[in-house]
All heavy atoms as a GROMACS GRO file, in nm:
protein
  552
    1MET      N    1  11.305   9.945  11.154
    1MET     CA    2  11.314   9.998  11.029
    1MET      C    3  11.451  10.063  11.010
    1MET      O    4  11.498  10.131  11.107
    1MET     CB    5  11.207  10.102  10.995
    1MET     CG    6  11.065  10.050  10.999
    1MET     SD    7  10.954  10.173  10.926
    1MET     CE    8  10.894  10.077  10.796
    2ASP      N    9  11.505  10.054  10.893
    2ASP     CA   10  11.634  10.118  10.870
    2ASP      C   11  11.616  10.233  10.772
    2ASP      O   12  11.580  10.213  10.650
    2ASP     CB   13  11.726  10.011  10.805
    2ASP     CG   14  11.870  10.062  10.785
    2ASP    OD1   15  11.887  10.182  10.792
    2ASP    OD2   16  11.951   9.972  10.749
    3PRO      N   17  11.635  10.357  10.820
    3PRO     CA   18  11.612  10.471  10.732
    3PRO      C   19  11.692  10.470  10.604
    3PRO      O   20  11.646  10.515  10.501
    3PRO     CB   21  11.651  10.587  10.824
    3PRO     CG   22  11.646  10.546  10.965
    3PRO     CD   23  11.669  10.399  10.958
    4GLY      N   24  11.820  10.414  10.616
    4GLY     CA   25  11.906  10.406  10.494
    4GLY      C   26  11.836  10.322  10.391
    4GLY      O   27  11.840  10.351  10.273
    5LEU      N   28  11.794  10.193  10.433
    5LEU     CA   29  11.732  10.113  10.342
    5LEU      C   30  11.601  10.162  10.281
    5LEU      O   31  11.573  10.146  10.167
    5LEU     CB   32  11.698   9.976  10.401
    5LEU     CG   33  11.808   9.880  10.419
    5LEU    CD1   34  11.765   9.748  10.497
    5LEU    CD2   35  11.860   9.828  10.282
    6ASP      N   36  11.529  10.230  10.373
    6ASP     CA   37  11.399  10.288  10.327
    6ASP      C   38  11.426  10.406  10.214
    6ASP      O   39  11.364  10.409  10.112
    6ASP     CB   40  11.319  10.350  10.435
    6ASP     CG   41  11.275  10.232  10.531
    6ASP    OD1   42  11.263  10.116  10.481
    6ASP    OD2   43  11.226  10.268  10.641
    7ALA      N   44  11.522  10.482  10.246
    7ALA     CA   45  11.559  10.594  10.146
    7ALA      C   46  11.609  10.542  10.020
    7ALA      O   47  11.579  10.582   9.913
    7ALA     CB   48  11.666  10.685  10.212
    8GLU      N   49  11.693  10.426  10.019
    8GLU     CA   50  11.741  10.368   9.911
    8GLU      C   51  11.645  10.308   9.829
    8GLU      O   52  11.630  10.313   9.709
    8GLU     CB   53  11.841  10.259   9.953
    8GLU     CG   54  11.912  10.185   9.848
    8GLU     CD   55  12.008  10.078   9.900
    8GLU    OE1   56  12.100  10.114   9.973
    8GLU    OE2   57  11.984   9.965   9.874
    9PHE      N   58  11.548  10.235   9.892
    9PHE     CA   59  11.429  10.180   9.826
    9PHE      C   60  11.343  10.279   9.750
    9PHE      O   61  11.304  10.268   9.641
    9PHE     CB   62  11.349  10.090   9.922
    9PHE     CG   63  11.238  10.008   9.841
    9PHE    CD1   64  11.282   9.894   9.766
    9PHE    CD2   65  11.110  10.049   9.845
    9PHE    CE1   66  11.187   9.825   9.703
    9PHE    CE2   67  11.021   9.979   9.775
    9PHE     CZ   68  11.051   9.861   9.710
   10ALA      N   69  11.322  10.389   9.824
   10ALA     CA   70  11.238  10.499   9.771
   10ALA      C   71  11.311  10.563   9.647
   10ALA      O   72  11.239  10.591   9.545
   10ALA     CB   73  11.218  10.610   9.872
   11ALA      N   74  11.441  10.575   9.655
   11ALA     CA   75  11.510  10.624   9.539
   11ALA      C   76  11.506  10.531   9.417
   11ALA      O   77  11.492  10.573   9.310
   11ALA     CB   78  11.660  10.656   9.572
   12PHE      N   79  11.511  10.402   9.457
   12PHE     CA   80  11.506  10.297   9.350
   12PHE      C   81  11.360  10.313   9.275
   12PHE      O   82  11.353  10.305   9.152
   12PHE     CB   83  11.522  10.157   9.411
   12PHE     CG   84  11.476  10.051   9.311
   12PHE    CD1   85  11.544  10.016   9.204
   12PHE    CD2   86  11.366   9.975   9.353
   12PHE    CE1   87  11.502   9.918   9.120
   12PHE    CE2   88  11.319   9.872   9.271
   12PHE     CZ   89  11.384   9.850   9.151
   13VAL      N   90  11.256  10.320   9.361
   13VAL     CA   91  11.122  10.332   9.300
   13VAL      C   92  11.112  10.453   9.217
   13VAL      O   93  11.052  10.444   9.106
   13VAL     CB   94  11.016  10.324   9.412
   13VAL    CG1   95  10.876  10.349   9.356
   13VAL    CG2   96  11.020  10.182   9.477
   14ASP      N   97  11.156  10.570   9.273
   14ASP     CA   98  11.148  10.691   9.196
   14ASP      C   99  11.216  10.689   9.055
   14ASP      O  100  11.173  10.748   8.964
   14ASP     CB  101  11.204  10.806   9.274
   14ASP     CG  102  11.115  10.851   9.387
   14ASP    OD1  103  10.992  10.820   9.388
   14ASP    OD2  104  11.156  10.916   9.482
   15GLY      N  105  11.338  10.625   9.061
   15GLY     CA  106  11.419  10.619   8.941
   15GLY      C  107  11.386  10.517   8.840
   15GLY      O  108  11.407  10.527   8.724
   16ARG      N  109  11.322  10.407   8.888
   16ARG     CA  110  11.304  10.295   8.800
   16ARG      C  111  11.158  10.250   8.771
   16ARG      O  112  11.126  10.154   8.696
   16ARG     CB  113  11.377  10.165   8.851
   16ARG     CG  114  11.530  10.190   8.868
   16ARG     CD  115  11.595  10.227   8.736
   16ARG     NE  116  11.581  10.122   8.630
   16ARG     CZ  117  11.589  10.141   8.503
   16ARG    NH1  118  11.626  10.258   8.460
   16ARG    NH2  119  11.572  10.044   8.411
   17PHE      N  120  11.062  10.328   8.832
   17PHE     CA  121  10.922  10.284   8.811
   17PHE      C  122  10.880  10.284   8.672
   17PHE      O  123  10.814  10.183   8.621
   17PHE     CB  124  10.833  10.383   8.894
   17PHE     CG  125  10.687  10.331   8.902
   17PHE    CD1  126  10.641  10.245   8.994
   17PHE    CD2  127  10.594  10.373   8.802
   17PHE    CE1  128  10.513  10.199   9.000
   17PHE    CE2  129  10.460  10.325   8.798
   17PHE     CZ  130  10.422  10.239   8.901
   18THR      N  131  10.915  10.378   8.589
   18THR     CA  132  10.870  10.386   8.452
   18THR      C  133  10.926  10.263   8.368
   18THR      O  134  10.858  10.204   8.292
   18THR     CB  135  10.916  10.514   8.386
   18THR    OG1  136  10.862  10.628   8.465
   18THR    CG2  137  10.864  10.535   8.242
   19ALA      N  138  11.058  10.235   8.393
   19ALA     CA  139  11.122  10.118   8.321
   19ALA      C  140  11.047   9.990   8.359
   19ALA      O  141  11.023   9.897   8.282
   19ALA     CB  142  11.265  10.113   8.351
   20LEU      N  143  11.019   9.976   8.490
   20LEU     CA  144  10.950   9.858   8.543
   20LEU      C  145  10.808   9.851   8.482
   20LEU      O  146  10.752   9.739   8.451
   20LEU     CB  147  10.942   9.856   8.687
   20LEU     CG  148  11.078   9.829   8.764
   20LEU    CD1  149  11.071   9.851   8.904
   20LEU    CD2  150  11.129   9.692   8.730
   21GLN      N  151  10.743   9.970   8.466
   21GLN     CA  152  10.613   9.964   8.409
   21GLN      C  153  10.610   9.923   8.266
   21GLN      O  154  10.522   9.856   8.220
   21GLN     CB  155  10.547  10.106   8.424
   21GLN     CG  156  10.398  10.112   8.395
   21GLN     CD  157  10.335  10.236   8.416
   21GLN    OE1  158  10.407  10.344   8.426
   21GLN    NE2  159  10.206  10.244   8.431
   22ARG      N  160  10.713   9.965   8.192
   22ARG     CA  161  10.726   9.924   8.045
   22ARG      C  162  10.738   9.774   8.044
   22ARG      O  163  10.692   9.703   7.963
   22ARG     CB  164  10.848  10.001   7.982
   22ARG     CG  165  10.817  10.142   7.948
   22ARG     CD  166  10.910  10.202   7.857
   22ARG     NE  167  11.048  10.196   7.903
   22ARG     CZ  168  11.109  10.303   7.973
   22ARG    NH1  169  11.050  10.410   7.986
   22ARG    NH2  170  11.231  10.289   8.010
   23PHE      N  171  10.831   9.717   8.130
   23PHE     CA  172  10.853   9.576   8.139
   23PHE      C  173  10.722   9.513   8.173
   23PHE      O  174  10.682   9.405   8.108
   23PHE     CB  175  10.948   9.534   8.239
   23PHE     CG  176  10.986   9.396   8.258
   23PHE    CD1  177  11.044   9.334   8.153
   23PHE    CD2  178  10.961   9.333   8.372
   23PHE    CE1  179  11.083   9.195   8.164
   23PHE    CE2  180  10.993   9.196   8.385
   23PHE     CZ  181  11.051   9.128   8.277
   24GLY      N  182  10.645   9.562   8.267
   24GLY     CA  183  10.516   9.506   8.302
   24GLY      C  184  10.413   9.510   8.182
   24GLY      O  185  10.346   9.416   8.165
   25TYR      N  186  10.430   9.612   8.101
   25TYR     CA  187  10.340   9.623   7.983
   25TYR      C  188  10.383   9.510   7.884
   25TYR      O  189  10.293   9.444   7.822
   25TYR     CB  190  10.356   9.755   7.915
   25TYR     CG  191  10.276   9.768   7.788
   25TYR    CD1  192  10.136   9.789   7.791
   25TYR    CD2  193  10.334   9.758   7.654
   25TYR    CE1  194  10.060   9.802   7.680
   25TYR    CE2  195  10.264   9.767   7.547
   25TYR     CZ  196  10.116   9.776   7.547
   25TYR     OH  197  10.054   9.788   7.434
   26LEU      N  198  10.508   9.483   7.873
   26LEU     CA  199  10.547   9.372   7.777
   26LEU      C  200  10.491   9.234   7.827
   26LEU      O  201  10.457   9.149   7.756
   26LEU     CB  202  10.702   9.368   7.767
   26LEU     CG  203  10.766   9.480   7.701
   26LEU    CD1  204  10.916   9.467   7.707
   26LEU    CD2  205  10.725   9.487   7.543
   27LEU      N  206  10.480   9.221   7.957
   27LEU     CA  207  10.429   9.096   8.024
   27LEU      C  208  10.275   9.089   8.010
   27LEU      O  209  10.226   8.984   7.990
   27LEU     CB  210  10.471   9.089   8.164
   27LEU     CG  211  10.620   9.072   8.196
   27LEU    CD1  212  10.648   9.078   8.343
   27LEU    CD2  213  10.679   8.936   8.136
   28THR      N  214  10.213   9.201   8.020
   28THR     CA  215  10.064   9.201   8.034
   28THR      C  216   9.990   9.248   7.908
   28THR      O  217   9.880   9.202   7.880
   28THR     CB  218  10.012   9.282   8.153
   28THR    OG1  219  10.044   9.419   8.124
   28THR    CG2  220  10.071   9.238   8.280
   29GLY      N  221  10.046   9.335   7.836
   29GLY     CA  222   9.985   9.389   7.716
   29GLY      C  223   9.885   9.508   7.746
   29GLY      O  224   9.825   9.551   7.658
   30GLU      N  225   9.879   9.551   7.884
   30GLU     CA  226   9.779   9.653   7.916
   30GLU      C  227   9.853   9.739   8.015
   30GLU      O  228   9.918   9.691   8.109
   30GLU     CB  229   9.653   9.600   7.974
   30GLU     CG  230   9.570   9.513   7.874
   30GLU     CD  231   9.439   9.471   7.927
   30GLU    OE1  232   9.385   9.543   8.009
   30GLU    OE2  233   9.394   9.357   7.889
   31TRP      N  234   9.834   9.868   8.002
   31TRP     CA  235   9.907   9.965   8.089
   31TRP      C  236   9.861   9.963   8.234
   31TRP      O  237   9.932   9.964   8.328
   31TRP     CB  238   9.900  10.113   8.035
   31TRP     CG  239   9.994  10.137   7.925
   31TRP    CD1  240   9.954  10.152   7.790
   31TRP    CD2  241  10.133  10.133   7.925
   31TRP    NE1  242  10.073  10.158   7.717
   31TRP    CE2  243  10.183  10.152   7.788
   31TRP    CE3  244  10.226  10.114   8.022
   31TRP    CZ2  245  10.313  10.155   7.758
   31TRP    CZ3  246  10.369  10.123   7.990
   31TRP    CH2  247  10.396  10.151   7.858
   32HIS      N  248   9.726   9.951   8.246
   32HIS     CA  249   9.674   9.951   8.390
   32HIS      C  250   9.718   9.822   8.467
   32HIS      O  251   9.740   9.824   8.572
   32HIS     CB  252   9.522   9.975   8.394
   32HIS     CG  253   9.440   9.871   8.339
   32HIS    ND1  254   9.422   9.854   8.210
   32HIS    CD2  255   9.369   9.769   8.396
   32HIS    CE1  256   9.343   9.755   8.181
   32HIS    NE2  257   9.312   9.693   8.292
   33LEU      N  258   9.716   9.710   8.389
   33LEU     CA  259   9.766   9.584   8.449
   33LEU      C  260   9.911   9.585   8.481
   33LEU      O  261   9.957   9.534   8.587
   33LEU     CB  262   9.729   9.470   8.359
   33LEU     CG  263   9.583   9.429   8.351
   33LEU    CD1  264   9.565   9.311   8.247
   33LEU    CD2  265   9.523   9.393   8.480
   34ALA      N  266   9.981   9.663   8.397
   34ALA     CA  267  10.136   9.669   8.416
   34ALA      C  268  10.160   9.744   8.544
   34ALA      O  269  10.245   9.713   8.616
   34ALA     CB  270  10.197   9.740   8.295
   35GLU      N  271  10.078   9.859   8.560
   35GLU     CA  272  10.095   9.938   8.683
   35GLU      C  273  10.060   9.862   8.808
   35GLU      O  274  10.130   9.864   8.913
   35GLU     CB  275  10.019  10.066   8.676
   35GLU     CG  276  10.039  10.160   8.795
   35GLU     CD  277   9.963  10.292   8.776
   35GLU    OE1  278   9.902  10.315   8.675
   35GLU    OE2  279   9.984  10.379   8.862
   36ASP      N  280   9.958   9.785   8.802
   36ASP     CA  281   9.925   9.696   8.920
   36ASP      C  282  10.024   9.596   8.944
   36ASP      O  283  10.058   9.567   9.060
   36ASP     CB  284   9.780   9.625   8.886
   36ASP     CG  285   9.669   9.716   8.886
   36ASP    OD1  286   9.681   9.827   8.940
   36ASP    OD2  287   9.560   9.675   8.837
   37LEU      N  288  10.087   9.538   8.839
   37LEU     CA  289  10.186   9.434   8.850
   37LEU      C  290  10.313   9.493   8.924
   37LEU      O  291  10.372   9.436   9.005
   37LEU     CB  292  10.216   9.376   8.723
   37LEU     CG  293  10.335   9.272   8.715
   37LEU    CD1  294  10.300   9.154   8.795
   37LEU    CD2  295  10.358   9.226   8.569
   38VAL      N  296  10.352   9.614   8.878
   38VAL     CA  297  10.468   9.676   8.934
   38VAL      C  298  10.440   9.709   9.083
   38VAL      O  299  10.524   9.683   9.163
   38VAL     CB  300  10.498   9.808   8.855
   38VAL    CG1  301  10.610   9.882   8.927
   38VAL    CG2  302  10.537   9.770   8.716
   39GLN      N  303  10.326   9.759   9.112
   39GLN     CA  304  10.298   9.805   9.251
   39GLN      C  305  10.293   9.680   9.340
   39GLN      O  306  10.345   9.683   9.445
   39GLN     CB  307  10.166   9.880   9.259
   39GLN     CG  308  10.171  10.018   9.195
   39GLN     CD  309  10.045  10.084   9.198
   39GLN    OE1  310   9.938  10.026   9.224
   39GLN    NE2  311  10.044  10.207   9.152
   40THR      N  312  10.236   9.571   9.294
   40THR     CA  313  10.231   9.447   9.378
   40THR      C  314  10.375   9.401   9.393
   40THR      O  315  10.408   9.343   9.504
   40THR     CB  316  10.145   9.346   9.300
   40THR    OG1  317  10.012   9.397   9.292
   40THR    CG2  318  10.130   9.214   9.381
   41SER      N  319  10.455   9.389   9.288
   41SER     CA  320  10.582   9.338   9.298
   41SER      C  321  10.670   9.423   9.388
   41SER      O  322  10.750   9.370   9.465
   41SER     CB  323  10.643   9.328   9.156
   41SER     OG  324  10.576   9.253   9.072
   42LEU      N  325  10.658   9.556   9.371
   42LEU     CA  326  10.737   9.642   9.470
   42LEU      C  327  10.705   9.622   9.612
   42LEU      O  328  10.794   9.628   9.695
   42LEU     CB  329  10.722   9.790   9.424
   42LEU     CG  330  10.796   9.828   9.295
   42LEU    CD1  331  10.750   9.972   9.254
   42LEU    CD2  332  10.940   9.812   9.306
   43THR      N  333  10.583   9.592   9.638
   43THR     CA  334  10.540   9.562   9.774
   43THR      C  335  10.602   9.433   9.827
   43THR      O  336  10.663   9.433   9.934
   43THR     CB  337  10.387   9.549   9.785
   43THR    OG1  338  10.333   9.664   9.743
   43THR    CG2  339  10.342   9.511   9.926
   44LYS      N  340  10.612   9.331   9.742
   44LYS     CA  341  10.679   9.213   9.778
   44LYS      C  342  10.828   9.230   9.801
   44LYS      O  343  10.890   9.180   9.897
   44LYS     CB  344  10.663   9.101   9.666
   44LYS     CG  345  10.517   9.049   9.668
   44LYS     CD  346  10.490   8.957   9.562
   44LYS     CE  347  10.350   8.924   9.551
   44LYS     NZ  348  10.318   8.812   9.445
   45VAL      N  349  10.888   9.307   9.706
   45VAL     CA  350  11.029   9.336   9.711
   45VAL      C  351  11.063   9.420   9.844
   45VAL      O  352  11.165   9.395   9.914
   45VAL     CB  353  11.087   9.400   9.588
   45VAL    CG1  354  11.229   9.459   9.603
   45VAL    CG2  355  11.065   9.311   9.468
   46TRP      N  356  10.980   9.512   9.873
   46TRP     CA  357  11.002   9.592   9.998
   46TRP      C  358  11.014   9.511  10.117
   46TRP      O  359  11.104   9.524  10.205
   46TRP     CB  360  10.888   9.697  10.009
   46TRP     CG  361  10.917   9.791  10.112
   46TRP    CD1  362  10.998   9.904  10.114
   46TRP    CD2  363  10.865   9.787  10.259
   46TRP    NE1  364  10.991   9.964  10.238
   46TRP    CE2  365  10.915   9.894  10.324
   46TRP    CE3  366  10.787   9.692  10.329
   46TRP    CZ2  367  10.888   9.912  10.458
   46TRP    CZ3  368  10.760   9.709  10.458
   46TRP    CH2  369  10.803   9.828  10.524
   47PHE      N  370  10.935   9.407  10.135
   47PHE     CA  371  10.943   9.316  10.247
   47PHE      C  372  11.064   9.229  10.252
   47PHE      O  373  11.105   9.182  10.355
   47PHE     CB  374  10.813   9.228  10.258
   47PHE     CG  375  10.684   9.306  10.308
   47PHE    CD1  376  10.582   9.330  10.224
   47PHE    CD2  377  10.679   9.346  10.434
   47PHE    CE1  378  10.473   9.393  10.264
   47PHE    CE2  379  10.569   9.409  10.486
   47PHE     CZ  380  10.463   9.438  10.397
   48HIS      N  381  11.126   9.208  10.136
   48HIS     CA  382  11.245   9.126  10.124
   48HIS      C  383  11.368   9.195  10.105
   48HIS      O  384  11.482   9.150  10.081
   48HIS     CB  385  11.229   9.024  10.022
   48HIS     CG  386  11.122   8.919  10.050
   48HIS    ND1  387  10.992   8.931  10.012
   48HIS    CD2  388  11.128   8.809  10.123
   48HIS    CE1  389  10.920   8.834  10.054
   48HIS    NE2  390  11.003   8.752  10.125
   49ARG      N  391  11.369   9.335  10.103
   49ARG     CA  392  11.482   9.420  10.068
   49ARG      C  393  11.599   9.400  10.160
   49ARG      O  394  11.714   9.411  10.114
   49ARG     CB  395  11.442   9.561  10.056
   49ARG     CG  396  11.414   9.626  10.192
   49ARG     CD  397  11.350   9.763  10.183
   49ARG     NE  398  11.344   9.826  10.313
   49ARG     CZ  399  11.250   9.796  10.405
   49ARG    NH1  400  11.164   9.688  10.381
   49ARG    NH2  401  11.246   9.861  10.513
   50LYS      N  402  11.583   9.369  10.276
   50LYS     CA  403  11.698   9.338  10.378
   50LYS      C  404  11.767   9.215  10.347
   50LYS      O  405  11.888   9.204  10.384
   50LYS     CB  406  11.637   9.335  10.519
   50LYS     CG  407  11.591   9.462  10.561
   50LYS     CD  408  11.528   9.459  10.708
   50LYS     CE  409  11.472   9.593  10.748
   50LYS     NZ  410  11.419   9.584  10.881
   51THR      N  411  11.706   9.121  10.277
   51THR     CA  412  11.772   8.987  10.252
   51THR      C  413  11.854   8.988  10.120
   51THR      O  414  11.934   8.894  10.095
   51THR     CB  415  11.669   8.874  10.242
   51THR    OG1  416  11.576   8.899  10.134
   51THR    CG2  417  11.597   8.861  10.369
   52LEU      N  418  11.840   9.095  10.036
   52LEU     CA  419  11.919   9.107   9.920
   52LEU      C  420  12.067   9.124   9.942
   52LEU      O  421  12.112   9.204  10.036
   52LEU     CB  422  11.862   9.216   9.823
   52LEU     CG  423  11.721   9.189   9.781
   52LEU    CD1  424  11.682   9.311   9.697
   52LEU    CD2  425  11.709   9.072   9.698
   53ARG      N  426  12.150   9.065   9.874
   53ARG     CA  427  12.295   9.068   9.903
   53ARG      C  428  12.357   9.201   9.857
   53ARG      O  429  12.442   9.257   9.918
   53ARG     CB  430  12.368   8.960   9.820
   53ARG     CG  431  12.341   8.823   9.875
   53ARG     CD  432  12.414   8.726   9.792
   53ARG     NE  433  12.369   8.584   9.836
   53ARG     CZ  434  12.397   8.482   9.761
   53ARG    NH1  435  12.453   8.488   9.649
   53ARG    NH2  436  12.346   8.367   9.811
   54SER      N  437  12.298   9.268   9.754
   54SER     CA  438  12.340   9.390   9.706
   54SER      C  439  12.233   9.483   9.672
   54SER      O  440  12.127   9.442   9.629
   54SER     CB  441  12.419   9.358   9.576
   54SER     OG  442  12.454   9.476   9.505
   55PRO      N  443  12.244   9.606   9.702
   55PRO     CA  444  12.141   9.710   9.663
   55PRO      C  445  12.124   9.712   9.517
   55PRO      O  446  12.015   9.755   9.465
   55PRO     CB  447  12.205   9.850   9.721
   55PRO     CG  448  12.320   9.814   9.796
   55PRO     CD  449  12.363   9.672   9.773
   56ASN      N  450  12.220   9.682   9.443
   56ASN     CA  451  12.211   9.679   9.295
   56ASN      C  452  12.119   9.562   9.250
   56ASN      O  453  12.081   9.562   9.128
   56ASN     CB  454  12.345   9.662   9.226
   56ASN     CG  455  12.442   9.776   9.262
   56ASN    OD1  456  12.391   9.884   9.286
   56ASN    ND2  457  12.569   9.749   9.266
   57ALA      N  458  12.083   9.472   9.331
   57ALA     CA  459  11.995   9.355   9.292
   57ALA      C  460  11.848   9.401   9.300
   57ALA      O  461  11.768   9.311   9.257
   57ALA     CB  462  12.027   9.238   9.391
   58LEU      N  463  11.810   9.517   9.344
   58LEU     CA  464  11.675   9.550   9.359
   58LEU      C  465  11.592   9.534   9.222
   58LEU      O  466  11.484   9.475   9.219
   58LEU     CB  467  11.654   9.690   9.410
   58LEU     CG  468  11.669   9.717   9.558
   58LEU    CD1  469  11.670   9.857   9.594
   58LEU    CD2  470  11.554   9.639   9.630
   59GLU      N  471  11.660   9.585   9.116
   59GLU     CA  472  11.586   9.585   8.986
   59GLU      C  473  11.573   9.439   8.933
   59GLU      O  474  11.466   9.407   8.893
   59GLU     CB  475  11.638   9.670   8.887
   59GLU     CG  476  11.564   9.673   8.751
   59GLU     CD  477  11.591   9.790   8.664
   59GLU    OE1  478  11.670   9.875   8.706
   59GLU    OE2  479  11.529   9.800   8.566
   60SER      N  480  11.679   9.369   8.938
   60SER     CA  481  11.669   9.230   8.886
   60SER      C  482  11.577   9.143   8.965
   60SER      O  483  11.496   9.062   8.909
   60SER     CB  484  11.806   9.157   8.880
   60SER     OG  485  11.862   9.161   9.000
   61TYR      N  486  11.577   9.170   9.106
   61TYR     CA  487  11.481   9.088   9.193
   61TYR      C  488  11.347   9.136   9.159
   61TYR      O  489  11.246   9.044   9.154
   61TYR     CB  490  11.518   9.112   9.335
   61TYR     CG  491  11.440   9.034   9.424
   61TYR    CD1  492  11.446   8.890   9.433
   61TYR    CD2  493  11.346   9.093   9.508
   61TYR    CE1  494  11.374   8.812   9.522
   61TYR    CE2  495  11.268   9.016   9.596
   61TYR     CZ  496  11.279   8.878   9.602
   61TYR     OH  497  11.205   8.805   9.686
   62THR      N  498  11.316   9.262   9.146
   62THR     CA  499  11.178   9.310   9.111
   62THR      C  500  11.133   9.249   8.981
   62THR      O  501  11.018   9.202   8.975
   62THR     CB  502  11.179   9.462   9.105
   62THR    OG1  503  11.229   9.515   9.225
   62THR    CG2  504  11.038   9.514   9.071
   63ARG      N  505  11.213   9.251   8.879
   63ARG     CA  506  11.176   9.192   8.751
   63ARG      C  507  11.144   9.042   8.765
   63ARG      O  508  11.053   8.986   8.699
   63ARG     CB  509  11.284   9.219   8.642
   63ARG     CG  510  11.281   9.361   8.592
   63ARG     CD  511  11.407   9.384   8.495
   63ARG     NE  512  11.403   9.532   8.468
   63ARG     CZ  513  11.363   9.579   8.347
   63ARG    NH1  514  11.301   9.510   8.266
   63ARG    NH2  515  11.370   9.714   8.331
   64THR      N  516  11.223   8.971   8.844
   64THR     CA  517  11.198   8.829   8.870
   64THR      C  518  11.066   8.800   8.933
   64THR      O  519  10.988   8.721   8.901
   64THR     CB  520  11.313   8.775   8.953
   64THR    OG1  521  11.433   8.792   8.882
   64THR    CG2  522  11.289   8.619   8.980
   65VAL      N  523  11.038   8.891   9.028
   65VAL     CA  524  10.902   8.879   9.098
   65VAL      C  525  10.788   8.910   9.006
   65VAL      O  526  10.681   8.848   9.017
   65VAL     CB  527  10.904   8.974   9.222
   65VAL    CG1  528  10.762   8.987   9.276
   65VAL    CG2  529  11.006   8.928   9.323
   66MET      N  530  10.807   8.995   8.912
   66MET     CA  531  10.704   9.031   8.814
   66MET      C  532  10.664   8.920   8.722
   66MET      O  533  10.556   8.918   8.669
   66MET     CB  534  10.745   9.153   8.730
   66MET     CG  535  10.754   9.282   8.816
   66MET     SD  536  10.823   9.417   8.727
   66MET     CE  537  10.690   9.452   8.599
   67ILE      N  538  10.760   8.829   8.687
   67ILE     CA  539  10.738   8.722   8.597
   67ILE      C  540  10.658   8.619   8.661
   67ILE      O  541  10.687   8.561   8.763
   67ILE     CB  542  10.871   8.665   8.543
   67ILE    CG1  543  10.949   8.775   8.463
   67ILE    CG2  544  10.844   8.552   8.446
   67ILE    CD1  545  11.082   8.738   8.427
   68PRO      N  546  10.537   8.581   8.590
   68PRO     CA  547  10.455   8.484   8.652
   68PRO      C  548  10.507   8.342   8.660
   68PRO      O  549  10.589   8.298   8.581
   68PRO     CB  550  10.320   8.486   8.571
   68PRO     CG  551  10.353   8.576   8.458
   68PRO     CD  552  10.488   8.635   8.478
   0.00000   0.00000   0.00000
């Protein structure tokens, strides 16, 4: 585990969760489904965070994962 990557990911989640949840709401039409979608997507992104070329790509990659 890389503490720097973990801290960076935690900061990303803290800062962008609400925006991702709103995006999830647009996709699902329900708040509880949007929250589930965000949490599932963030789990997938966490496992692939080391392969991203740029730390700035976290949000765009997460949004891509969220789209069915």
